[in-house]
N, C-alpha and C positions, 0 to 999 in steps of 0.2 A: 330238266325235261327228259323224258324218255318215252319212246313209243313202245317199250316193252314193260309189261307190268312186273312189279317186284315180288313175285311169288317164288317160294322155294320149291324144290322137287317134290317134297311130300304133299304140298298143297296142290300142285299141278296133277299129281297122280290121283289124289282124292277126287279132283274134279273130273278127271278122265273116267274113273270108275262110275261116278255119278251119271255122266252122260252116256255111258255104255249101257245103262238101263233102258227099258222100253220107253220110246217116245212115240206118241200117236197123235194123229189129227183128231181134235175134239169137235170143232165146229167153226162155221163162218157166220158172223153176225152182220146183217145189212142195216141194222138199226140199233141204237143204244138199248132199246127195250129188250133186245134179243141176247144181250151179253150174259155169260154164265155168272153164277153167284161169285162174289169176291172172296172166296174161301181158301184160296191158295195164293202164295206170292207169285207175282208176274213180272216179267221183263218184256219190254216192247222194242221192236226193231222198226225204225223209220228211216226215210231217205228219199231222194229223188227217184223217179221212175227209172227202172233199169240199172240201178246202182249195184244190184247184186244181193238184195235181201234174202230171197228164197235160196240162192246158192249158199249164202253164209249160214242160214239156219240149217240147211242140209249138212254142211261141213261140221258145224258145232255138234249136231246130234249123231253124226256118222251115218246118216241115212241119205242115199242118193236121190230119192224121189219123195221125201216126206213133204216138203214144200214144193209146189209146182213152179219151176223156173220157166221164164218165157223171154224170148227176144223182143216181144211186143211190149213197149212201155205202157204202163197203166193197166196191166193185167189184173192186179190185185184190187178188187173193188169192194171187199168186205174186210172186217177185222177178223183175221184168222187165228184160231187158238190151237196150240199144240201142248199136250200135257206130258211131262216127263215123270215117270214112275209115281204118278199121283202125288208128287211133291212140289212141283212148280209148273208154271205155264210160260211158254214162249209165245209172244203175240206178234203177228206180222201185220203191220199197219199199211193202209193204202199208200202207194207212192204219190209224191207230189211233183209238180213241174210238168214237163211234156208228157202227154198221154194221147193216144189215138182215139179219143172220145170227144164228145161235144163239151164245151166249156161248162155248161150246166151240170152235166153228168160228173165231170171231173171235180167240180166244186162240191157236189153232193157227197162223194165218197171221201174227199179230203177233209170235209167238215166232220164226217163221221169219225175220222181218226182224231181230230182235235177234241171232239166231245168225249171220246174215250179217255184222253189224257186228263181232261178236267175232272172227270167223275169216277176215277178208279182208285179207291183208298188202298188197295193191296198192290198197286204198282210200285215196285221197288226201284226200278231204274229203266230209263229208255236209252237205247243205243242208236245214235244218229250216224248213219252210214254215209261216208263221203268217198267218192271215187278218187283214189290217190293221184290219178293222172290229171285231174282237173281242180282239186282243192275246193275250198269253200266258194259257193256262188251266192248271189243275192237271194235266191229262193231258199237257200239253206239258212240264211239269216232270219228269214220270216219264220221258218220252223223253230229256230232257237228262241225267237221272241215268244212263240207259243209255249215252249217248254218253260221259259222263265216266268211267263204270266201264270201258268198253271202250277208253278213251284214244283215241277217234276225234275228230279235229278237225272241228268243225261250225260252220256259219255260219247265222245267222237271216236268212231271206228273207221279207219281208212280201209277201203276195199281195193282189190286188184293190185296190191302192192308188188306182186311179181312182175308187173309190166314196167316197173321202174328199177333203176339201179339203187342199191342200198343207200348211197349218199343222197340221192334224190328223194327217197322216202323220208330220210331223216330231216331233210330241208322242209318238206311238206308238213311233216309232223310238228316241227318247230314253228312254222308260220301259223299253223292251225291253233297250236297251244297259245300263241301270243294273241290271236284273234279272239279267243274265248276267255282270256284272263280276267276280264271284268264282268263276265256274265254270271249272275248270282246262282243259277242252277247247274252250271256246267261243272262236271267232274274234272279235276285238274290233271288228267292223264289221257294221252292220245294213244290208241292202240292200232298198229298197222297189221293188216291181215291179208291173206290170200286164200280164198276158198279152194282154188285149184291146186295150190302147192302145199296148203296146210299151215302156212306161216301165220303165227299169232293165234291160231285156233286154241291151243292148250291154255294160253293166257286168257283168252276171252271166256272160255269155260270157267276158269277160276274166278274171273271177275263176276260172272253171273252167280256162281255158287256163293261167293262172298256177299254180294248184294242181297241175295235172298236168305242168307244165313242157313244154308242147308248143307 
C-alpha cells in the first residue's frame, strides 16, 4: 500500500507541463441531454458536499478561481465541464450527502451525476474525494456502489491531508485501501492530497494524464 503514486520525475514533469496549459470552463449541464459530445477523454471528481472538489480542481490546474469553491455544501448543482488544452476534460459532479437544499432538489442533481456515470463512454476514471479527517462514511459506500454498478474505474483521493499528521494520513490511507480491496471497479491505490499545501497534486496530475493517455 502507498498513498503516493509510483511515478518517476520525468512523468511528474510531463504532467506538470500538461496542466500548465490553458484550462477553461466549458459549460454546466443541468440535464443529461445537455452534455457535450463525448469526443475527448474525461475524468470526473465526485464526493460528499464540501469535501473540497472545487479547491482540488483549482489546485490541479493551477488556477485559483477556475472552479467556484464555496463554504456552502451542495453548491454544485450541475455537471460542470472544464477543458484542458482541448485534450481532455475535467468534470465536477454534484456533491452528495448534506446540502442546504430540499431533499427533492438534492436527489435531482445527485441523480444527474449518477446518470452521467452510467452513460459516458469517454469517461476514463472517476476520482472519489474523501476528507482525510473523517475517512469513508456510509454515504461514500453508496457512491462506490454506483461506480461499481456502472463499471466505472474510480480512485480514492484523500483531501485536506495537511490537517493530519503524516502517520495519521498513512493510517487513513491503509484503512481506506483495505475497505475497497474487494470492490470490482476500485483502483488499488489511494492518493493523499492537500489543495492548500500542494501535497499529492503532482501525483494526481500524473494519474489523470496516465488514465487519459495524454
